[in-house]
C-alpha atoms as an extended CHARMM CRD file, in Angstrom:
* protein
*
       227  EXT
         1         1  MET       CA             -0.1500000000        0.5860000000        0.2590000000  PROA      1               0.0000000000
         2         2  THR       CA              1.3250000000        3.8910000000       -0.5640000000  PROA      2               0.0000000000
         3         3  THR       CA              0.9230000000        6.1410000000        1.3820000000  PROA      3               0.0000000000
         4         4  VAL       CA              2.0670000000        9.3660000000        1.9750000000  PROA      4               0.0000000000
         5         5  ASN       CA              3.7510000000       10.8960000000        4.7230000000  PROA      5               0.0000000000
         6         6  ASN       CA              2.0750000000       14.8490000000        5.1820000000  PROA      6               0.0000000000
         7         7  ASN       CA              5.8830000000       15.7210000000        6.9460000000  PROA      7               0.0000000000
         8         8  VAL       CA              8.3540000000       14.7880000000        4.3910000000  PROA      8               0.0000000000
         9         9  ALA       CA              9.0280000000       16.0580000000        1.0390000000  PROA      9               0.0000000000
        10        10  HSD       CA              7.8710000000       13.8500000000       -1.6400000000  PROA      10              0.0000000000
        11        11  ALA       CA              7.2260000000       14.6130000000       -5.2340000000  PROA      11              0.0000000000
        12        12  PHE       CA              3.8340000000       13.3840000000       -6.6410000000  PROA      12              0.0000000000
        13        13  GLN       CA              1.8400000000       13.3270000000      -10.9830000000  PROA      13              0.0000000000
        14        14  VAL       CA             -1.2440000000       13.7290000000      -11.4350000000  PROA      14              0.0000000000
        15        15  SER       CA             -2.7030000000       11.5350000000      -13.9550000000  PROA      15              0.0000000000
        16        16  VAL       CA             -5.8390000000       12.1730000000      -16.1680000000  PROA      16              0.0000000000
        17        17  ASN       CA             -8.3130000000        9.0670000000      -15.7700000000  PROA      17              0.0000000000
        18        18  ASN       CA            -10.7590000000        7.9050000000      -18.4590000000  PROA      18              0.0000000000
        19        19  PRO       CA            -13.9640000000        8.6660000000      -16.2440000000  PROA      19              0.0000000000
        20        20  VAL       CA            -15.0980000000        5.6790000000      -13.2780000000  PROA      20              0.0000000000
        21        21  PRO       CA            -18.1720000000        5.5050000000      -12.0580000000  PROA      21              0.0000000000
        22        22  VAL       CA            -18.2180000000        5.6360000000       -8.0840000000  PROA      22              0.0000000000
        23        23  SER       CA            -20.4310000000        2.8290000000       -6.9460000000  PROA      23              0.0000000000
        24        24  ASP       CA            -21.5610000000        3.9890000000       -3.5320000000  PROA      24              0.0000000000
        25        25  PRO       CA            -21.0080000000        7.6050000000       -3.7730000000  PROA      25              0.0000000000
        26        26  ALA       CA            -23.3480000000        8.5830000000       -0.4490000000  PROA      26              0.0000000000
        27        27  ALA       CA            -20.5210000000        6.7220000000        2.0060000000  PROA      27              0.0000000000
        28        28  GLY       CA            -18.1480000000        8.7910000000        0.3480000000  PROA      28              0.0000000000
        29        29  ARG       CA            -19.7210000000       12.3820000000        0.6340000000  PROA      29              0.0000000000
        30        30  LEU       CA            -20.0920000000       12.5600000000       -3.2450000000  PROA      30              0.0000000000
        31        31  PRO       CA            -22.4720000000       14.0390000000       -5.0360000000  PROA      31              0.0000000000
        32        32  GLN       CA            -25.0420000000       10.7150000000       -6.9390000000  PROA      32              0.0000000000
        33        33  ASP       CA            -23.2250000000       10.9320000000      -10.4500000000  PROA      33              0.0000000000
        34        34  ALA       CA            -19.3800000000       11.3110000000       -9.2720000000  PROA      34              0.0000000000
        35        35  GLU       CA            -17.1460000000        9.6520000000      -10.4890000000  PROA      35              0.0000000000
        36        36  MET       CA            -13.1260000000        9.0160000000      -10.9090000000  PROA      36              0.0000000000
        37        37  ALA       CA            -11.5800000000       11.4940000000      -12.9970000000  PROA      37              0.0000000000
        38        38  SER       CA             -7.6540000000       11.5550000000      -11.1180000000  PROA      38              0.0000000000
        39        39  THR       CA             -5.3490000000       10.0170000000       -9.6600000000  PROA      39              0.0000000000
        40        40  ILE       CA             -2.7010000000       11.3740000000       -7.7550000000  PROA      40              0.0000000000
        41        41  ARG       CA              0.2560000000        8.8110000000       -7.6550000000  PROA      41              0.0000000000
        42        42  PRO       CA              4.2260000000        8.8480000000       -6.7360000000  PROA      42              0.0000000000
        43        43  PRO       CA              6.4260000000        9.1960000000       -9.7980000000  PROA      43              0.0000000000
        44        44  GLY       CA              6.7400000000        5.3730000000      -12.0010000000  PROA      44              0.0000000000
        45        45  SER       CA              4.0050000000        3.6950000000      -10.1620000000  PROA      45              0.0000000000
        46        46  ARG       CA              2.3480000000        0.7140000000      -10.9570000000  PROA      46              0.0000000000
        47        47  PRO       CA             -2.0130000000        1.8980000000      -12.2320000000  PROA      47              0.0000000000
        48        48  GLU       CA             -2.3790000000       -1.1320000000       -9.4970000000  PROA      48              0.0000000000
        49        49  ASP       CA             -0.7640000000        0.3660000000       -7.1070000000  PROA      49              0.0000000000
        50        50  THR       CA             -2.9670000000        2.3390000000       -4.3020000000  PROA      50              0.0000000000
        51        51  PRO       CA             -2.1060000000        6.4740000000       -5.3150000000  PROA      51              0.0000000000
        52        52  PHE       CA             -1.5580000000        9.3900000000       -2.5990000000  PROA      52              0.0000000000
        53        53  ALA       CA             -4.9140000000       10.7090000000       -3.1940000000  PROA      53              0.0000000000
        54        54  ARG       CA             -7.6920000000        9.9840000000       -5.9130000000  PROA      54              0.0000000000
        55        55  VAL       CA            -10.4110000000       13.1830000000       -7.3210000000  PROA      55              0.0000000000
        56        56  PHE       CA            -13.6690000000       12.4820000000       -7.5570000000  PROA      56              0.0000000000
        57        57  ALA       CA            -15.9170000000       15.0130000000      -10.0580000000  PROA      57              0.0000000000
        58        58  PRO       CA            -19.7970000000       15.2310000000      -11.3980000000  PROA      58              0.0000000000
        59        59  ARG       CA            -20.2620000000       12.8310000000      -14.1800000000  PROA      59              0.0000000000
        60        60  SER       CA            -20.2240000000       15.5120000000      -17.5420000000  PROA      60              0.0000000000
        61        61  THR       CA            -21.6660000000       15.2780000000      -21.0170000000  PROA      61              0.0000000000
        62        62  HSD       CA            -19.1380000000       17.8860000000      -22.4340000000  PROA      62              0.0000000000
        63        63  ARG       CA            -15.4190000000       18.3400000000      -21.7780000000  PROA      63              0.0000000000
        64        64  ARG       CA            -14.3720000000       20.2400000000      -18.3370000000  PROA      64              0.0000000000
        65        65  SER       CA            -12.5490000000       23.0460000000      -18.9490000000  PROA      65              0.0000000000
        66        66  ARG       CA            -12.4760000000       26.9340000000      -17.6390000000  PROA      66              0.0000000000
        67        67  GLN       CA            -14.9910000000       27.6540000000      -19.6660000000  PROA      67              0.0000000000
        68        68  SER       CA            -16.8230000000       24.8620000000      -18.4730000000  PROA      68              0.0000000000
        69        69  PRO       CA            -15.1130000000       23.9270000000      -14.7580000000  PROA      69              0.0000000000
        70        70  VAL       CA            -17.2900000000       22.4570000000      -12.1970000000  PROA      70              0.0000000000
        71        71  PRO       CA            -16.4840000000       21.5320000000       -8.5990000000  PROA      71              0.0000000000
        72        72  PHE       CA            -14.1420000000       18.1440000000       -7.5490000000  PROA      72              0.0000000000
        73        73  TRP       CA            -13.7270000000       16.0150000000       -4.8640000000  PROA      73              0.0000000000
        74        74  ILE       CA            -10.0260000000       14.5410000000       -3.1750000000  PROA      74              0.0000000000
        75        75  HSD       CA             -9.8460000000       11.8950000000       -1.1480000000  PROA      75              0.0000000000
        76        76  ASN       CA             -6.7060000000        9.4860000000        0.3370000000  PROA      76              0.0000000000
        77        77  GLY       CA             -6.1290000000        7.1460000000       -1.2900000000  PROA      77              0.0000000000
        78        78  ALA       CA             -5.1220000000        5.1830000000        1.1010000000  PROA      78              0.0000000000
        79        79  ASP       CA             -8.7110000000        4.5880000000        3.4730000000  PROA      79              0.0000000000
        80        80  ASP       CA            -10.4380000000        6.7060000000        1.1510000000  PROA      80              0.0000000000
        81        81  THR       CA            -11.3460000000        9.8570000000        3.8940000000  PROA      81              0.0000000000
        82        82  PRO       CA            -11.9860000000       12.8620000000        2.3350000000  PROA      82              0.0000000000
        83        83  LEU       CA             -9.2440000000       15.7970000000        2.4260000000  PROA      83              0.0000000000
        84        84  CYS       CA            -10.8650000000       18.5490000000        0.4220000000  PROA      84              0.0000000000
        85        85  SER       CA            -13.2600000000       19.6820000000       -1.6030000000  PROA      85              0.0000000000
        86        86  VAL       CA            -12.6490000000       22.2690000000       -4.0540000000  PROA      86              0.0000000000
        87        87  ARG       CA            -15.5130000000       24.7010000000       -5.9800000000  PROA      87              0.0000000000
        88        88  PRO       CA            -15.8930000000       27.8840000000       -9.0100000000  PROA      88              0.0000000000
        89        89  VAL       CA            -17.2630000000       30.7600000000       -7.5520000000  PROA      89              0.0000000000
        90        90  ALA       CA            -16.0380000000       32.9210000000      -10.9380000000  PROA      90              0.0000000000
        91        91  PRO       CA            -13.6720000000       32.5420000000      -14.0810000000  PROA      91              0.0000000000
        92        92  ASP       CA            -10.8160000000       31.2890000000      -12.8390000000  PROA      92              0.0000000000
        93        93  VAL       CA            -11.1370000000       31.1510000000       -9.7520000000  PROA      93              0.0000000000
        94        94  HSD       CA            -11.4660000000       28.6140000000       -7.4430000000  PROA      94              0.0000000000
        95        95  ASP       CA            -12.4970000000       27.7200000000       -2.8640000000  PROA      95              0.0000000000
        96        96  VAL       CA            -10.5850000000       25.2400000000       -1.7480000000  PROA      96              0.0000000000
        97        97  LEU       CA            -12.1620000000       23.5990000000        1.6710000000  PROA      97              0.0000000000
        98        98  THR       CA            -11.5880000000       21.1630000000        3.6900000000  PROA      98              0.0000000000
        99        99  ALA       CA            -13.0520000000       18.0420000000        4.7800000000  PROA      99              0.0000000000
       100       100  GLU       CA            -15.6560000000       20.0460000000        7.1690000000  PROA      100             0.0000000000
       101       101  GLY       CA            -16.0490000000       22.9350000000        4.3010000000  PROA      101             0.0000000000
       102       102  VAL       CA            -14.3490000000       25.8110000000        6.1700000000  PROA      102             0.0000000000
       103       103  PRO       CA            -12.7920000000       27.6330000000        3.8900000000  PROA      103             0.0000000000
       104       104  LEU       CA             -8.4250000000       26.9650000000        3.2850000000  PROA      104             0.0000000000
       105       105  ALA       CA             -7.8400000000       28.8660000000        0.2510000000  PROA      105             0.0000000000
       106       106  ARG       CA             -8.7320000000       30.8830000000       -2.5720000000  PROA      106             0.0000000000
       107       107  VAL       CA             -6.8960000000       30.0900000000       -6.3880000000  PROA      107             0.0000000000
       108       108  THR       CA             -7.0690000000       32.3410000000       -8.9370000000  PROA      108             0.0000000000
       109       109  ARG       CA             -5.0750000000       31.8350000000      -12.1590000000  PROA      109             0.0000000000
       110       110  ARG       CA             -4.4540000000       34.8540000000      -14.2110000000  PROA      110             0.0000000000
       111       111  ASP       CA             -4.0630000000       34.4090000000      -17.5560000000  PROA      111             0.0000000000
       112       112  GLY       CA             -0.6910000000       35.2790000000      -19.9420000000  PROA      112             0.0000000000
       113       113  ARG       CA             -0.3190000000       37.4210000000      -22.1350000000  PROA      113             0.0000000000
       114       114  LEU       CA              2.6770000000       38.6170000000      -24.9220000000  PROA      114             0.0000000000
       115       115  LEU       CA              1.1840000000       42.1480000000      -25.6900000000  PROA      115             0.0000000000
       116       116  PRO       CA              1.4070000000       45.1460000000      -25.1500000000  PROA      116             0.0000000000
       117       117  TRP       CA              4.0120000000       43.3360000000      -22.8420000000  PROA      117             0.0000000000
       118       118  PRO       CA              4.6430000000       39.5540000000      -22.1660000000  PROA      118             0.0000000000
       119       119  ARG       CA              2.8540000000       38.2310000000      -19.1310000000  PROA      119             0.0000000000
       120       120  ARG       CA              3.3900000000       34.9250000000      -18.0480000000  PROA      120             0.0000000000
       121       121  VAL       CA             -0.3370000000       33.1290000000      -16.1420000000  PROA      121             0.0000000000
       122       122  ARG       CA              0.3900000000       33.6440000000      -12.5750000000  PROA      122             0.0000000000
       123       123  TRP       CA             -1.4360000000       31.1670000000       -9.8260000000  PROA      123             0.0000000000
       124       124  THR       CA             -2.3700000000       32.9610000000       -6.4270000000  PROA      124             0.0000000000
       125       125  ALA       CA             -3.6490000000       30.7650000000       -3.2540000000  PROA      125             0.0000000000
       126       126  ARG       CA             -4.3520000000       33.2470000000       -0.4100000000  PROA      126             0.0000000000
       127       127  LEU       CA             -4.8600000000       31.1420000000        2.6590000000  PROA      127             0.0000000000
       128       128  HSD       CA             -7.7380000000       31.2710000000        4.9640000000  PROA      128             0.0000000000
       129       129  PRO       CA             -7.4770000000       32.9270000000        7.9960000000  PROA      129             0.0000000000
       130       130  SER       CA             -4.4420000000       34.3570000000        7.3600000000  PROA      130             0.0000000000
       131       131  SER       CA             -4.4080000000       35.8430000000        4.0540000000  PROA      131             0.0000000000
       132       132  GLN       CA             -0.7070000000       34.7070000000        3.4270000000  PROA      132             0.0000000000
       133       133  GLN       CA             -0.3090000000       34.5360000000        0.0170000000  PROA      133             0.0000000000
       134       134  VAL       CA              1.0710000000       31.6510000000       -2.6000000000  PROA      134             0.0000000000
       135       135  THR       CA              1.9220000000       32.0840000000       -5.8900000000  PROA      135             0.0000000000
       136       136  GLY       CA              3.2830000000       30.4590000000       -8.9890000000  PROA      136             0.0000000000
       137       137  ARG       CA              4.1720000000       31.8340000000      -12.6350000000  PROA      137             0.0000000000
       138       138  GLU       CA              4.1900000000       29.5350000000      -15.5290000000  PROA      138             0.0000000000
       139       139  GLY       CA              7.3980000000       29.2140000000      -16.6780000000  PROA      139             0.0000000000
       140       140  THR       CA             10.7510000000       30.3530000000      -16.2490000000  PROA      140             0.0000000000
       141       141  TRP       CA             12.0680000000       33.7720000000      -17.7860000000  PROA      141             0.0000000000
       142       142  TYR       CA             14.8880000000       32.0520000000      -19.6450000000  PROA      142             0.0000000000
       143       143  ALA       CA             12.6050000000       29.4970000000      -20.9980000000  PROA      143             0.0000000000
       144       144  TRP       CA             10.7940000000       31.9220000000      -22.6520000000  PROA      144             0.0000000000
       145       145  LEU       CA             12.9190000000       34.1270000000      -23.8100000000  PROA      145             0.0000000000
       146       146  ALA       CA             14.2700000000       30.5440000000      -24.7180000000  PROA      146             0.0000000000
       147       147  TYR       CA             10.7840000000       29.8640000000      -26.6540000000  PROA      147             0.0000000000
       148       148  VAL       CA             10.9070000000       33.5500000000      -28.6530000000  PROA      148             0.0000000000
       149       149  VAL       CA             13.7590000000       33.8000000000      -29.8310000000  PROA      149             0.0000000000
       150       150  THR       CA             13.3280000000       30.1110000000      -31.7220000000  PROA      150             0.0000000000
       151       151  ALA       CA              9.9990000000       30.8580000000      -32.1230000000  PROA      151             0.0000000000
       152       152  PRO       CA             10.4510000000       31.4500000000      -35.9000000000  PROA      152             0.0000000000
       153       153  VAL       CA             12.0380000000       27.7390000000      -36.3540000000  PROA      153             0.0000000000
       154       154  TRP       CA              9.6760000000       25.4160000000      -33.8610000000  PROA      154             0.0000000000
       155       155  PHE       CA              6.5900000000       27.4330000000      -35.8270000000  PROA      155             0.0000000000
       156       156  LEU       CA              7.6170000000       26.0320000000      -38.6920000000  PROA      156             0.0000000000
       157       157  PHE       CA              8.4480000000       22.2250000000      -37.4710000000  PROA      157             0.0000000000
       158       158  VAL       CA              4.9250000000       22.1890000000      -35.5630000000  PROA      158             0.0000000000
       159       159  VAL       CA              2.9900000000       23.5240000000      -39.4240000000  PROA      159             0.0000000000
       160       160  CYS       CA              4.5470000000       20.9420000000      -40.9810000000  PROA      160             0.0000000000
       161       161  LEU       CA              3.9740000000       17.8570000000      -38.5590000000  PROA      161             0.0000000000
       162       162  MET       CA              0.4060000000       19.7680000000      -38.7330000000  PROA      162             0.0000000000
       163       163  VAL       CA             -0.0380000000       18.9460000000      -42.0680000000  PROA      163             0.0000000000
       164       164  TYR       CA              2.3980000000       15.9480000000      -42.1250000000  PROA      164             0.0000000000
       165       165  SER       CA             -0.4270000000       14.6960000000      -39.5570000000  PROA      165             0.0000000000
       166       166  TYR       CA             -3.2620000000       16.1650000000      -41.2330000000  PROA      166             0.0000000000
       167       167  ILE       CA             -2.1390000000       13.8760000000      -44.7170000000  PROA      167             0.0000000000
       168       168  ASP       CA             -1.6040000000       10.7130000000      -42.8270000000  PROA      168             0.0000000000
       169       169  GLY       CA             -3.9700000000       10.5060000000      -40.9550000000  PROA      169             0.0000000000
       170       170  SER       CA             -2.1450000000       10.9230000000      -37.6710000000  PROA      170             0.0000000000
       171       171  PRO       CA             -3.1090000000       12.4070000000      -34.2270000000  PROA      171             0.0000000000
       172       172  ASP       CA             -1.9330000000       15.8650000000      -34.1510000000  PROA      172             0.0000000000
       173       173  ASP       CA              2.2320000000       15.8290000000      -31.6490000000  PROA      173             0.0000000000
       174       174  ASP       CA              0.7880000000       18.5660000000      -29.1560000000  PROA      174             0.0000000000
       175       175  SER       CA              4.4480000000       18.1990000000      -27.2960000000  PROA      175             0.0000000000
       176       176  PHE       CA              5.6510000000       21.1300000000      -27.9110000000  PROA      176             0.0000000000
       177       177  GLY       CA              3.9930000000       23.9290000000      -25.3520000000  PROA      177             0.0000000000
       178       178  ARG       CA              5.1790000000       26.9570000000      -24.4610000000  PROA      178             0.0000000000
       179       179  PRO       CA              6.9970000000       26.7190000000      -20.9850000000  PROA      179             0.0000000000
       180       180  SER       CA              4.8320000000       25.1100000000      -18.4320000000  PROA      180             0.0000000000
       181       181  ARG       CA              7.4220000000       25.0580000000      -15.7550000000  PROA      181             0.0000000000
       182       182  THR       CA              5.9010000000       26.5430000000      -12.4460000000  PROA      182             0.0000000000
       183       183  ARG       CA              7.5660000000       27.4440000000       -9.0600000000  PROA      183             0.0000000000
       184       184  TRP       CA              5.0310000000       28.6270000000       -6.4030000000  PROA      184             0.0000000000
       185       185  HSD       CA              6.7560000000       30.2380000000       -3.7610000000  PROA      185             0.0000000000
       186       186  VAL       CA              5.8890000000       31.2280000000        0.3150000000  PROA      186             0.0000000000
       187       187  PRO       CA              7.2390000000       34.5940000000        0.9280000000  PROA      187             0.0000000000
       188       188  GLY       CA             10.1450000000       33.1910000000        3.4270000000  PROA      188             0.0000000000
       189       189  HSD       CA              9.8330000000       30.5480000000        2.7160000000  PROA      189             0.0000000000
       190       190  GLY       CA             10.6740000000       30.2250000000       -1.0030000000  PROA      190             0.0000000000
       191       191  THR       CA              9.7620000000       26.9230000000       -3.4250000000  PROA      191             0.0000000000
       192       192  VAL       CA              7.2080000000       25.2370000000       -1.7920000000  PROA      192             0.0000000000
       193       193  LEU       CA              5.8890000000       23.2860000000       -4.3000000000  PROA      193             0.0000000000
       194       194  ASP       CA              7.4860000000       22.9510000000       -7.9800000000  PROA      194             0.0000000000
       195       195  TYR       CA              6.2360000000       21.2960000000      -11.8560000000  PROA      195             0.0000000000
       196       196  ARG       CA              8.9190000000       20.5440000000      -13.9750000000  PROA      196             0.0000000000
       197       197  ARG       CA              6.8540000000       19.4930000000      -17.4830000000  PROA      197             0.0000000000
       198       198  ILE       CA              9.9420000000       16.9630000000      -18.2520000000  PROA      198             0.0000000000
       199       199  SER       CA              8.9940000000       15.0150000000      -16.2730000000  PROA      199             0.0000000000
       200       200  ASP       CA              5.1560000000       15.9890000000      -15.4650000000  PROA      200             0.0000000000
       201       201  THR       CA              6.2570000000       15.5240000000      -12.0060000000  PROA      201             0.0000000000
       202       202  TYR       CA              4.8020000000       17.9370000000       -8.6470000000  PROA      202             0.0000000000
       203       203  ARG       CA              7.5640000000       18.0080000000       -5.4270000000  PROA      203             0.0000000000
       204       204  LEU       CA              6.1130000000       19.2050000000       -2.5610000000  PROA      204             0.0000000000
       205       205  GLU       CA              7.6400000000       20.9400000000        0.6650000000  PROA      205             0.0000000000
       206       206  PRO       CA              4.8090000000       19.9880000000        3.3810000000  PROA      206             0.0000000000
       207       207  GLN       CA              6.4260000000       21.3170000000        5.9650000000  PROA      207             0.0000000000
       208       208  HSD       CA              5.1280000000       25.1090000000        4.4160000000  PROA      208             0.0000000000
       209       209  LEU       CA              2.0010000000       24.2950000000        2.0470000000  PROA      209             0.0000000000
       210       210  ASP       CA             -0.9410000000       21.7460000000        3.4430000000  PROA      210             0.0000000000
       211       211  LEU       CA             -1.2110000000       19.1140000000        1.6490000000  PROA      211             0.0000000000
       212       212  ARG       CA             -4.4500000000       19.2340000000        0.9080000000  PROA      212             0.0000000000
       213       213  LEU       CA             -3.8020000000       22.5070000000       -1.0650000000  PROA      213             0.0000000000
       214       214  ALA       CA             -0.5580000000       21.5000000000       -2.9580000000  PROA      214             0.0000000000
       215       215  TYR       CA             -2.6680000000       18.3730000000       -3.9920000000  PROA      215             0.0000000000
       216       216  ALA       CA             -5.4880000000       21.3670000000       -5.5740000000  PROA      216             0.0000000000
       217       217  LEU       CA             -3.2240000000       22.8930000000       -7.1280000000  PROA      217             0.0000000000
       218       218  ALA       CA             -1.8250000000       20.7360000000       -8.9040000000  PROA      218             0.0000000000
       219       219  VAL       CA             -5.0290000000       19.3970000000      -10.3090000000  PROA      219             0.0000000000
       220       220  LEU       CA             -6.3150000000       22.6950000000      -11.0560000000  PROA      220             0.0000000000
       221       221  THR       CA             -2.9130000000       23.4290000000      -12.5740000000  PROA      221             0.0000000000
       222       222  THR       CA             -3.0580000000       19.9310000000      -14.3350000000  PROA      222             0.0000000000
       223       223  TRP       CA             -5.9510000000       20.3470000000      -15.4510000000  PROA      223             0.0000000000
       224       224  TYR       CA             -6.4810000000       23.4560000000      -17.0040000000  PROA      224             0.0000000000
       225       225  ARG       CA             -3.6640000000       21.9070000000      -18.9710000000  PROA      225             0.0000000000
       226       226  GLU       CA             -4.5700000000       19.5700000000      -20.8790000000  PROA      226             0.0000000000
       227       227  ARG       CA             -8.7760000000       19.7120000000      -20.7760000000  PROA      227             0.0000000000
């Protein structure tokens, strides 16, 4: 059985699964149409291994996206006890609640842009009741610099791949994305959560960031990126 020590730094990955209906949603205080949408696992684990946590969401007939956000619930993987829930309250704004329904943090996402001046995607989590902030920006400045400088080369390459995929009938290759490494910082404590796209892995320092909020941030950023 895979377990996690809430006080020890550890790495994890968020897997976006094919939805699996929940057999007894009432037992887990879930809605009747709940389904398991993601799992939070240690890197390199097997599908049959117990995950760190499971993520449940209401069944949906349309693709989940930022235009159609849904609430979700995170449960402990070992004993299925509720850890927290996340509820959309406005476009790009979510509240994270404890298992008892007490506000834990409000998470806000600000879009990035290139014009009139470059700005990275920014995530901000304001903790309750302290108002302390956890902030993370997608992509390091040097990765964005390299991305912009080499844009003409990779853009032409991607266009060629799209044309080839259209002719050949194979799926498009979407591996050429924008820089996405994200480091979340807490004032006075440095980096508390670090996401690396190459390994698709998050690394958490739980001494300075609540495990529940870390998992909620990881699921939100993964779903925004992959859904």
